[in-house]
LUMTORDO-490364 format. One record per residue (C-alpha): residue in three letters; x negated, y, z. Coordinates in steps of 0.2 Angstrom, whole numbers, plus 2048, in hexadecimal, padded with zeros to 3 digits. Example, Ala and Ser with C-alpha at 12.3 -4.5 7.8 and 13.67 -1.06 7.14 Angstrom:
<nodes>
Ala7C27EA827;Ser7BC7FB824;
</nodes>
This chain:
<nodes>
Leu800800800;Ala7F280C804;Glu7EA8097F3;Asp7FB80B7EA;Tyr80181B7F3;Tyr7F08247F6;Gly7E581B7EA;Asn7DA8187F9;Gly7DA807802;Asp7D080F810;Arg7DF817816;Ala7E880681B;Gly7E380882D;Arg7EC81982F;Leu7FB812825;Ala7FC803831;Arg7FA80E841;Val80881A83C;Asn81480C838;Arg810803848;Lys814813852;Arg825815849;Gly82880284E;Leu8297FD83B;Pro8237EB838;Leu8157E982B;Thr81C7D9823;Pro81F7D6810;Gly8307DE80B;Ala8317E981A;Arg8347FC818;Val82480681B;Phe82281881F;Val814821814;Pro80E83181C;Arg80983E80F;Asp802850811;Ala80885E807;Glu7FB85B7F8;Glu8008487F8;Arg81384D7F7;Arg80F8587E9;Arg80584B7DF;Phe81383E7E3;Glu82084A7DC;Glu81684D7CC;Arg81383B7C9;Ala8268387CB;Leu82A8467BF;Ala81D83F7B2;Arg82482E7B3;Ala8328317A7;Pro828838798;Tyr81A82B79C;Asn82781C79B;Lys82F82478B;Gly81D825784;Leu81B812787;Glu82B80E77F;Phe82781876F;Ala81581176F;Arg81C7FF76F;Ala828803761;Gly81A80A757;Arg82181C758;Phe81082475B;Pro813836758;Glu822836765;Ala81782C771;Val809839770;Leu816847774;Gln81D83D783;Phe80B83978A;Arg80684B788;Glu816850791;Ala81284479F;Leu80084B7A0;Arg80785D7A0;Ile8108597B0;Asp80384E7B8;Pro7F18507B0;Gly7EA8437BC;Leu7F58357B5;Asp7E78297AF;Arg7F381D7A7;Ala7FA82B79C;His7E9830796;Tyr7E581E792;Asn7F581A789;Leu7F382B77F;Gly7E282577A;Leu7E8814774;Val7F581D76A;Tyr7E8828762;Leu7DD81975E;Arg7EC810756;Gly7EF82074C;Ser7DD821746;Arg7D8830750;Pro7C982A75A;Ala7C283B75F;Gln7D383F768;Ala7D382D76F;Leu7C282F776;Glu7C783F77F;Ser7D6837787;Leu7CD82778B;Ser7BE830793;Arg7CA83979E;Ala7D38297A3;Cys7C28227A8;Glu7BD8317B2;Leu7CE8307BC;Glu7CD81D7BF;Arg7BC8157BF;Arg7C28047C4;Glu7CC7FF7B4;Pro7C27F57A7;Ala7D07F779A;Tyr7CD80A79A;Phe7BA808797;His7BD7FB78A;Ala7C9806780;Arg7BD814782;Gly7B080977A;Gly7BC80676C;Ala7BD818768;Leu7AA81B769;Ala7A880C75D;Glu7B5814751;Leu7AB824751;Gly79B81974C;Arg79381B75D;Arg790809760;Lys78380B76E;Asp78E816778;Ala79C80A775;Glu7927FC77C;Lys78E80678B;Ser7A180878E;Tyr7A47F578C;Arg7967F1798;Arg79E7FD7A4;Ala7AE7F37A3;Leu7A57E37A6;Lys79C7EA7B5;Ile7AE7ED7BC;Asp7B47DC7B6;Glu7A77D07B0;Ser7B47C57A8;His7BE7D379F;Leu7C07CA78E;Pro7C37D8782;Ser7B37E1788;Leu7A97D1787;His7B07CE775;Ala7AD7E0770;Leu79B7E1777;Ala7967D076F;Arg79D7D675E;Ser7957E775F;Leu7847DF764;Asp7857D3755;Ala7897E2749;Arg7797EB74F;Gly76F7DB74C;Arg76D7D775F;Glu7717C575C;Arg7687BE76B;Glu7707CA777;Ala7817C876F;Arg77F7B5771;Arg7807B7784;Tyr7907C0783;Trp7987B4776;Ser7937A6782;Arg79B7AE791;Tyr7AB7B1786;Leu7AB79F781;Arg7AA799793;Leu7B97A4798;Asp7C47A2789;Pro7C079377E;Gly7D1790777;Ser7D57A1770;Ser7D27A775F;Arg7C47B2766;Gly7BD7A376F;Glu7BC79A75E;Glu7B47AA757;Ala7A77A9766;Ala7A4796762;Arg7A179A750;Arg7957A8754;Leu78B79C75F;Gly78C78E752;Ala79678375E;Ser7A677975B;Pro7B5782763;
</nodes>
């Protein structure tokens, strides 16, 4: 709960103490009192207001209506500029619309706001790769793998990028890791082919 409401698991102790003082049980499904200061209340209200255009943006993106999705994500960010998921999804829409420079800007902001999400760094790497900045893309994929060493999209993207740059020996390490984690998928079969092994 502390992580969900405050973005900070270190505040769990205070959350527990406040609820115990109020006689509220800390059991699954129980109601919990979440104290907020004035700034936290303001942020919560912003986030709540931004939720409607953000969700509409997701609907438009799923339907392939990218111009409308862009407008909705921008509106969500006008209300709450710190909404990392809106920056991320706006970046993805820009990538799908072949606008990698705009995608990079949005995805970089998502990465700044939330440094523990490998998908953000993977997508940022994709934007960099689209811009022809392979080495920078690889750094972003590596950052994703530092967060989650089994992040399959980043393993795949890094292995392919290294291969494309003629770094076959290093690429083989990542293809091997991919194959161990996901042998039955089409990408696992690609990894097996790259390693000269049977899928």
